[in-house]
Wavefront OBJ file of the C-alpha trace (Angstrom):
o trace
v 4.594 -19.378 29.836
v 6.889 -19.395 26.821
v 7.817 -22.571 24.977
v 11.485 -22.264 25.994
v 10.468 -22.173 29.664
v 8.245 -25.207 29.193
v 11.113 -27.115 27.572
v 13.456 -26.118 30.389
v 10.979 -27.300 33.033
v 10.313 -30.523 31.124
v 14.053 -31.304 30.990
v 14.339 -30.767 34.741
v 11.284 -32.909 35.425
v 12.634 -35.599 33.103
v 15.427 -36.097 35.629
v 13.636 -35.311 38.880
v 10.483 -37.410 38.468
v 12.165 -40.720 37.505
v 14.779 -40.197 40.224
v 12.166 -39.552 42.919
v 10.076 -42.510 41.819
v 13.152 -44.786 41.633
v 14.176 -43.837 45.170
v 10.622 -44.417 46.326
v 10.497 -47.868 44.691
v 13.891 -48.768 46.122
v 12.834 -47.653 49.583
v 9.639 -49.635 49.258
v 11.560 -52.773 48.293
v 13.930 -52.313 51.242
v 10.920 -51.919 53.523
v 9.414 -55.132 52.169
v 12.720 -56.867 52.693
v 12.861 -55.733 56.308
v 9.250 -56.764 56.885
v 10.074 -60.269 55.730
v 13.153 -60.514 57.927
v 12.166 -58.658 61.060
v 14.535 -60.691 63.262
v 18.156 -59.589 62.808
v 19.291 -63.183 63.426
v 17.107 -64.372 60.584
v 18.500 -61.616 58.365
v 22.069 -62.789 59.114
v 21.170 -66.401 58.346
v 19.280 -65.460 55.208
v 21.733 -62.971 53.874
v 24.069 -65.695 52.679
v 21.265 -67.757 51.263
v 19.028 -65.337 49.394
v 20.809 -61.971 49.230
v 21.415 -62.405 45.538
v 17.752 -63.217 45.011
v 16.646 -60.140 46.950
v 19.078 -57.876 45.125
v 17.832 -59.184 41.810
v 14.216 -58.738 42.931
v 14.838 -55.160 44.056
v 16.752 -54.344 40.871
v 13.904 -55.808 38.821
v 11.279 -53.703 40.581
v 13.456 -50.611 40.350
v 13.972 -51.172 36.621
v 10.277 -51.788 35.981
v 9.357 -48.734 38.017
v 11.946 -46.621 36.211
v 10.619 -47.684 32.781
v 7.017 -47.011 33.791
v 7.884 -43.637 35.263
v 9.927 -42.680 32.227
v 7.038 -43.632 29.918
v 4.373 -41.663 31.766
v 6.747 -38.773 32.444
v 7.479 -38.493 28.751
v 3.786 -38.669 27.874
v 2.979 -35.967 30.403
v 5.835 -33.680 29.401
v 5.137 -34.072 25.680
v 1.531 -33.126 26.311
v 2.686 -30.287 28.571
v 4.969 -28.839 25.876
v 2.959 -29.536 22.731
v -0.267 -28.281 24.228
v 1.333 -24.856 23.994
v 2.385 -25.440 20.377
v -0.688 -27.224 19.070
v -3.115 -24.305 19.394
v -1.063 -21.668 17.543
v -0.069 -24.166 14.849
v -3.733 -25.003 14.370
v -4.531 -21.278 14.202
v -1.797 -20.727 11.625
v -3.000 -23.689 9.545
v -6.537 -22.289 9.591
v -5.226 -18.865 8.612
v -3.225 -20.307 5.703
v -6.314 -22.157 4.423
v -8.422 -18.985 4.733
v -5.880 -16.910 2.802
v -5.440 -19.587 0.133
v -9.236 -19.686 -0.274
v -9.251 -15.962 -0.991
v -10.365 -14.622 2.386
v -7.782 -11.837 2.637
v -9.638 -10.190 5.531
v -8.891 -13.122 7.868
v -6.689 -12.209 10.837
v -5.282 -14.225 13.749
v -6.139 -13.315 17.330
v -3.450 -14.564 19.716
v -3.425 -13.370 23.319
v -0.347 -15.146 24.681
v 3.027 -13.436 25.006
v 5.427 -16.073 23.716
v 7.360 -17.020 20.595
v 4.176 -17.427 18.553
v 3.073 -13.860 19.247
v 5.551 -12.445 16.715
v 4.673 -15.233 14.249
v 0.954 -14.369 14.415
v 1.725 -10.671 14.125
v 3.868 -11.423 11.083
v 1.041 -13.484 9.572
v -1.415 -10.608 10.041
v 1.057 -8.145 8.518
v 1.621 -10.501 5.588
v -2.137 -10.846 5.077
v -2.535 -7.058 5.138
v 0.253 -6.567 2.604
v -1.153 -9.341 0.424
v -4.569 -7.688 0.511
v -3.035 -4.332 -0.415
v -1.103 -5.951 -3.249
v -4.212 -7.681 -4.583
v -6.194 -4.447 -4.380
v -3.391 -2.640 -6.217
v -3.362 -5.342 -8.910
v -7.140 -5.171 -9.260
v -7.031 -1.376 -9.422
v -4.269 -1.547 -12.020
v -6.333 -3.989 -14.061
v -9.395 -1.728 -13.822
v -7.270 1.264 -14.813
v -5.885 -0.664 -17.757
v -9.369 -1.547 -18.984
v -10.583 2.006 -18.410
v -7.505 3.318 -20.196
v -8.168 1.183 -23.254
v -11.839 2.109 -23.215
v -11.089 5.814 -22.813
v -8.436 5.811 -25.553
v -10.855 4.116 -27.924
v -13.613 6.590 -27.063
v -11.408 9.689 -27.225
v -9.801 8.711 -30.508
v -13.069 7.704 -32.132
v -14.641 11.164 -31.859
v -11.949 13.234 -33.670
v -11.298 10.445 -36.163
v -15.006 10.350 -37.003
v -14.980 14.116 -37.510
v -11.862 13.942 -39.700
v -13.405 11.178 -41.790
v -16.662 13.126 -42.204
v -14.927 16.319 -43.322
v -12.554 14.458 -45.681
v -15.551 12.716 -47.248
v -17.209 16.086 -47.547
v -14.225 17.407 -49.456
v -14.077 14.346 -51.684
v -17.809 14.434 -52.386
v -17.668 18.111 -53.305
v -19.826 19.300 -50.409
v -17.430 22.205 -49.839
v -17.631 23.950 -53.162
v -16.042 27.284 -52.317
v -12.481 27.958 -51.276
v -13.747 29.458 -48.016
v -15.716 26.346 -47.030
v -12.837 24.122 -48.089
v -10.496 26.123 -45.890
v -12.946 25.779 -42.968
v -13.069 22.017 -43.496
v -9.270 21.818 -43.565
v -8.981 23.981 -40.442
v -11.327 21.633 -38.589
v -9.375 18.611 -39.824
v -6.142 20.241 -38.636
v -7.686 21.037 -35.238
v -8.881 17.453 -34.786
v -5.476 16.169 -35.855
v -3.824 18.428 -33.270
v -6.187 17.064 -30.634
v -5.184 13.492 -31.476
v -1.505 14.422 -31.494
v -1.817 16.124 -28.094
v -3.668 13.126 -26.674
v -1.072 10.639 -27.944
v 1.775 12.814 -26.640
v 0.253 13.021 -23.175
v -0.465 9.295 -23.166
v 3.140 8.596 -24.144
v 4.391 10.947 -21.423
v 2.178 9.353 -18.765
v 3.259 5.841 -19.788
v 6.950 6.746 -19.526
v 6.414 8.384 -16.129
v 4.397 5.392 -14.929
v 7.208 3.023 -15.914
v 9.869 5.316 -14.432
v 11.583 5.798 -17.799
v 11.007 9.536 -18.035
v 14.280 11.403 -17.414
v 14.325 14.180 -14.834
v 16.946 16.802 -14.138
v 16.169 18.141 -10.653
v 17.958 21.164 -9.294
v 17.719 23.661 -6.474
v 14.797 26.009 -7.186
v 13.626 29.105 -5.327
v 9.928 28.357 -5.409
v 8.757 31.963 -5.053
v 10.873 32.955 -8.070
v 9.638 30.007 -10.150
v 6.001 30.876 -9.452
v 6.482 34.579 -10.121
v 8.300 33.939 -13.412
v 5.669 31.439 -14.528
v 2.735 33.739 -13.811
v 4.492 36.702 -15.429
v 5.256 34.724 -18.578
v 1.833 33.066 -18.950
v -0.589 35.624 -17.529
v -1.672 37.081 -20.867
v -1.897 33.667 -22.522
v -4.263 32.336 -19.851
v -6.229 35.573 -19.882
v -7.051 34.864 -23.516
v -8.344 31.469 -22.351
v -10.577 33.054 -19.721
v -8.332 32.730 -16.659
v -7.392 35.727 -14.532
v -4.294 34.850 -12.494
v -3.206 36.413 -9.203
v -0.472 35.231 -6.860
v 0.116 35.567 -3.121
v 3.598 34.545 -2.113
v 4.384 34.050 1.592
v 7.638 32.178 1.062
v 10.849 34.097 0.422
v 13.915 31.965 1.090
v 13.007 28.206 1.082
v 13.926 26.179 -1.968
v 12.828 22.832 -3.378
v 14.709 20.150 -5.332
v 12.787 19.590 -8.554
v 12.971 19.526 -12.330
v 12.010 23.060 -13.450
v 10.516 21.841 -16.739
v 8.313 19.298 -14.993
v 7.337 21.833 -12.337
v 6.176 24.351 -14.935
v 4.338 21.529 -16.729
v 2.523 20.756 -13.467
v 1.443 24.391 -13.119
v 0.302 24.479 -16.754
v -1.754 21.281 -16.454
v -3.550 22.529 -13.351
v -4.410 25.871 -15.000
v -5.488 24.104 -18.205
v -7.839 22.012 -16.106
v -9.454 25.169 -14.692
v -9.762 26.672 -18.173
v -11.155 23.473 -19.634
v -14.072 23.163 -17.234
v -15.013 26.814 -16.651
v -18.673 27.708 -17.192
v -18.378 31.469 -17.381
v -16.373 33.805 -19.539
v -13.695 34.547 -16.942
v -12.566 32.461 -13.982
v -10.325 33.884 -11.280
v -7.425 31.651 -10.238
v -5.562 32.656 -7.096
v -2.191 30.992 -6.486
v -0.944 30.789 -2.892
v 2.543 29.741 -1.830
v 3.052 29.043 1.880
v 5.298 27.006 4.156
v 3.869 24.329 6.452
v 6.508 22.799 8.732
v 9.045 21.252 6.324
v 6.717 21.327 3.316
v 6.219 24.005 0.675
v 2.511 24.242 -0.104
v 1.304 25.642 -3.435
v -2.460 26.042 -3.826
v -4.410 26.877 -6.999
v -7.898 28.163 -6.150
v -10.476 28.894 -8.865
v -14.060 30.101 -8.649
v -15.274 27.596 -11.214
v -17.970 24.939 -10.779
v -16.050 22.670 -8.359
v -16.649 18.909 -8.201
v -18.704 16.474 -6.183
v -17.140 15.490 -2.862
v -16.942 11.797 -3.726
v -15.069 12.648 -6.933
v -12.253 14.676 -5.359
v -9.983 11.686 -4.730
v -10.518 10.399 -8.284
v -9.532 13.578 -10.120
v -5.947 12.383 -10.434
v -6.877 8.983 -11.861
v -6.141 8.279 -15.508
v -8.944 9.452 -17.821
v -11.251 10.247 -14.913
v -13.917 12.640 -16.205
v -17.104 11.333 -14.664
v -18.017 14.468 -12.738
v -20.884 16.128 -14.564
v -20.339 19.542 -13.018
v -16.931 19.827 -14.729
v -17.947 18.199 -17.995
v -17.827 19.970 -21.350
v -18.204 18.751 -24.916
v -14.465 19.051 -25.478
v -12.732 17.681 -22.413
v -9.249 16.974 -23.720
v -7.301 13.799 -23.065
v -8.185 13.432 -19.378
v -4.528 12.833 -18.540
v -3.506 16.280 -17.301
v -4.091 15.800 -13.577
v -2.845 12.196 -13.733
v 0.453 13.527 -15.117
v 0.473 16.140 -12.348
v 0.142 13.419 -9.701
v 2.957 11.351 -11.242
v 5.280 14.347 -11.520
v 4.686 15.492 -7.925
v 5.184 11.941 -6.697
v 8.611 11.909 -8.386
v 9.402 15.090 -6.434
v 8.626 13.221 -3.167
v 5.528 15.348 -2.719
v 1.775 14.894 -2.893
v -1.179 16.596 -4.535
v -4.842 16.625 -3.578
v -8.050 18.502 -4.382
v -10.617 20.270 -2.196
v -13.832 22.158 -2.792
v -13.790 25.783 -1.674
v -16.493 26.961 0.712
v -17.099 29.944 -1.567
v -17.411 27.626 -4.573
v -14.782 26.376 -6.953
v -11.901 23.950 -6.778
v -8.682 24.085 -4.773
v -5.746 21.949 -5.901
v -2.909 21.752 -3.369
v 0.671 20.676 -4.059
v 3.011 19.839 -1.180
v 6.740 19.447 -1.891
v 9.467 18.943 0.744
v 11.617 21.954 1.460
v 15.219 21.536 0.400
v 17.501 21.563 3.423
v 20.252 24.126 3.387
v 23.729 22.583 3.384
l 1 2 3 4 5 6 7 8 9 10 11 12 13 14 15 16 17 18 19 20 21 22 23 24 25 26 27 28 29 30 31 32 33 34 35 36 37 38 39 40 41 42 43 44 45 46 47 48 49 50 51 52 53 54 55 56 57 58 59 60 61 62 63 64 65 66 67 68 69 70 71 72 73 74 75 76 77 78 79 80 81 82 83 84 85 86 87 88 89 90 91 92 93 94 95 96 97 98 99 100 101 102 103 104 105 106 107 108 109 110 111 112 113 114 115 116 117 118 119 120 121 122 123 124 125 126 127 128 129 130 131 132 133 134 135 136 137 138 139 140 141 142 143 144 145 146 147 148 149 150 151 152 153 154 155 156 157 158 159 160 161 162 163 164 165 166 167 168 169 170 171 172 173 174 175 176 177 178 179 180 181 182 183 184 185 186 187 188 189 190 191 192 193 194 195 196 197 198 199 200 201 202 203 204 205 206 207 208 209 210 211 212 213 214 215 216 217 218 219 220 221 222 223 224 225 226 227 228 229 230 231 232 233 234 235 236 237 238 239 240 241 242 243 244 245 246 247 248 249 250 251 252 253 254 255 256 257 258 259 260 261 262 263 264 265 266 267 268 269 270 271 272 273 274 275 276 277 278 279 280 281 282 283 284 285 286 287 288 289 290 291 292 293 294 295 296 297 298 299 300 301 302 303 304 305 306 307 308 309 310 311 312 313 314 315 316 317 318 319 320 321 322 323 324 325 326 327 328 329 330 331 332 333 334 335 336 337 338 339 340 341 342 343 344 345 346 347 348 349 350 351 352 353 354 355 356 357 358 359 360 361 362 363 364 365 366 367 368 369 370 371
């Protein structure tokens, strides 16, 4: 029974019970009066003598009875109504104490179908959102610490090399012009690595804060892929990647920034080139349509990754998988930038291991509706 129904019933009973009891007390007093004066003649003689006394006596008993009935009726009805309120309030108080003590897994179990049902459901939803928020904050804090640690580690290595080669030049270790040129080439290469790392870090930070400008437009995805592969095929071949493309989408378009889209493609291919373990790795690019989503898959026949590492590939500076580890791993931000860029296109990206071996990175972007 809902609380509103209980209040309605209690209001009715507040009138009915005292009225019934008052009538009963009045009837009882009249009966007593008649028992005392059973003879009608005696009643006529007494009515002028003691009628006022009897009326006062009856009124007194009726008043006393009414007060008593009102008192106990109120006590009963208060208990009747608040019994329904007391339990859920106690449950909510317990839940609040549990949440404030840090037990974010605590949930309320309420079986009744009344006004408190939605309150308890709202409490559980709030607790779930609070838990998600706390987990997000903790993950962000871990990422921040890992980011600082990774930046320090990644900058230390090239800076140490630069310092060593500069000291070698200053100490006269490189005595010939050829060796000096080699030292300077290495210094330049390490400087380029640092510059690339800082640029990618800056780009990721701006995308993470939402300050990176985008200029989306209507793009025919099959044309974008074909143009990209045609323009970059020879460049990636020199890096050990052999690109092929299978396009099964002709008409559908997407709404995206073409520069960012090509950057996404480049980062994914650079990742395959970076972690290859043989001279040439085949990368097959598929473009298909799944319901209202355009799906672009990059499949390589490289080493692949461990299953428990697939979901972490798009985390900042994640490079813990040994099977895709090389002495020169780059900044570790490429796939993290890919994830941010695809997210800004209202899409998603994920990784899978191929049954034949190798890694499959899948991009899903909503199809642009035709006007």
